[in-house]
C-alpha positions in Angstrom: -45.9 9.3 -8.1 -48.0 6.7 -6.3 -46.5 4.6 -3.5 -47.2 1.4 -5.5 -44.8 2.5 -8.3 -42.0 3.7 -5.9 -39.2 1.1 -5.8 -38.8 1.4 -2.0 -42.5 1.3 -1.1 -42.1 -2.0 0.7 -39.3 -0.8 3.0 -40.5 -0.7 6.6 -40.3 2.8 8.1 -38.1 1.5 10.9 -35.4 0.8 8.3 -35.4 4.1 6.6 -33.8 6.3 9.4 -30.9 3.9 10.1 -30.2 3.4 6.3 -30.0 7.2 5.8 -27.7 7.6 8.8 -25.1 5.2 7.5 -21.7 6.8 6.7 -19.1 5.3 4.5 -15.7 4.6 6.0 -12.7 5.5 3.8 -9.2 4.1 3.7 -6.0 5.7 4.9 -2.9 4.5 3.2 0.3 4.5 5.2 3.6 4.1 3.3 6.7 2.8 5.2 10.0 3.0 3.4 12.9 1.1 5.0 16.2 2.2 3.6 19.1 -0.1 2.7 21.7 -1.0 5.3 23.9 0.4 6.9 21.2 3.0 7.4 18.5 2.2 9.9 16.3 5.0 8.7 12.5 4.4 8.5 10.5 6.9 6.4 6.8 6.9 7.4 4.4 8.8 5.1 0.7 9.2 4.6 -1.5 11.2 2.2 -3.6 12.1 5.2 -2.8 14.5 8.0 0.0 13.8 10.5 -1.1 11.0 12.8 0.2 8.3 15.1 -0.9 4.8 14.2 0.5 1.5 15.4 3.2 3.2 17.4 4.7 5.2 14.5 4.3 8.9 13.7 3.2 9.1 10.1 4.0 12.4 8.3 1.3 13.8 6.2 2.4 14.8 2.7 1.4 14.6 -0.9 2.0 11.0 -1.9 0.4 8.8 -4.5 0.7 5.2 -5.7 -0.2 4.8 -9.4 0.0 2.0 -11.9 -0.9 -0.6 -9.3 -2.7 -3.6 -10.6 -2.8 -7.3 -11.2 -3.0 -8.8 -14.7 -4.4 -12.1 -15.7 -1.5 -13.0 -18.0 1.1 -13.1 -15.2 2.8 -9.9 -15.9 4.1 -8.0 -12.9 2.9 -4.5 -12.5 5.5 -1.9 -11.7 3.7 0.8 -9.8 5.1 4.2 -9.2 5.2 5.9 -5.8 5.4 9.7 -6.1 5.8 12.1 -3.3 7.0 15.6 -2.6 10.7 16.2 -2.1 10.6 19.6 -0.4 14.0 21.3 -0.8 15.6 18.0 -1.8 14.8 16.3 1.6 15.1 12.8 0.1 17.9 13.7 -2.4 20.8 12.6 0.0 19.2 9.2 0.3 19.1 9.0 -3.5 22.7 10.1 -4.0 24.0 7.7 -1.3 22.1 4.8 -2.9 20.1 4.1 0.2 16.8 4.1 -1.7 18.1 1.5 -4.2 16.2 -1.7 -3.3 14.6 -0.1 -0.3 11.6 -1.9 1.0 8.2 -0.1 0.6 5.2 -1.3 2.5 1.7 0.1 2.1 -0.6 -0.4 5.0 -4.3 0.2 4.0 -6.3 1.0 7.1 -10.0 1.9 7.6 -10.4 5.5 8.8 -12.1 4.4 12.0 -9.2 2.0 12.8 -6.6 4.7 12.0 -8.4 7.1 14.4 -8.8 4.5 17.1 -5.2 3.2 16.7 -6.4 -0.3 15.9 -3.7 -2.5 14.3 -6.1 -3.9 11.6 -4.8 -3.4 8.1 -4.0 -4.9 4.7 -0.3 -4.7 3.7 1.5 -5.0 0.4 5.2 -4.9 -0.1 7.5 -3.9 -2.9 11.1 -3.1 -3.5 12.3 0.1 -5.1 13.4 -1.0 -8.6 14.7 2.3 -9.7 14.5 6.0 -9.1 12.4 7.3 -11.9 12.7 11.0 -11.0 14.4 13.0 -8.3 14.2 16.8 -8.4 14.2 19.4 -5.6 10.4 19.2 -5.5 9.4 15.7 -6.5 10.5 12.1 -6.0 9.2 9.2 -8.1 10.1 5.6 -7.4 9.4 2.6 -9.6 8.4 -0.3 -7.5 8.7 -4.0 -8.1 7.3 -7.0 -6.4 9.6 -9.0 -4.1 10.3 -11.6 -6.8 10.6 -9.2 -9.7 14.2 -8.1 -9.0 17.4 -8.7 -10.8 19.3 -11.9 -9.9 16.2 -13.6 -8.6 16.4 -17.3 -9.3 13.6 -19.9 -8.9 14.9 -23.1 -7.4 15.5 -26.0 -9.9 13.4 -28.4 -7.8 10.1 -27.5 -6.2 8.4 -29.8 -3.7 5.0 -30.1 -5.5 2.8 -32.8 -6.9 3.1 -35.2 -8.7 6.7 -35.9 -7.7 6.0 -35.0 -4.1 2.4 -35.9 -3.2 0.7 -34.0 -0.4 1.4 -35.0 3.1 -1.6 -35.8 5.2 -1.8 -36.5 8.9 -3.5 -39.6 10.2 
């Protein structure tokens, strides 16, 4: 093939070596589960290896978040968080009701920031809507957004235009 027909024939040689040395940086997902009071237990899990990030020791285990998404028609997605339950480790929390409405936060961190312990992340929060499955080997939680829970009420009056015009400063 001639150089004239090659799509990268116009690329300066000084750009070739740096472009071939680029490496992609993956994400590490950290899952924090805060159980219901009176318990003060914090469960910190990651699908990665055990690591310390942001002052917390995150235990590496098989964990997966599925069904997460945003729809254009306003429907709330109800993702499922599935993890191992070795020997029924989380079963006492389920039987005592401490996982009901527990708060789940996913911290999405670049691998380089996780390794260097930089507190740079994207976080998303859900509440446990229900325990979909609990066996001695597996735990599956159905998550809901913070406003998609029973007994949530939208206030009758909202402070929005046109009844309440925007406030501006002079």
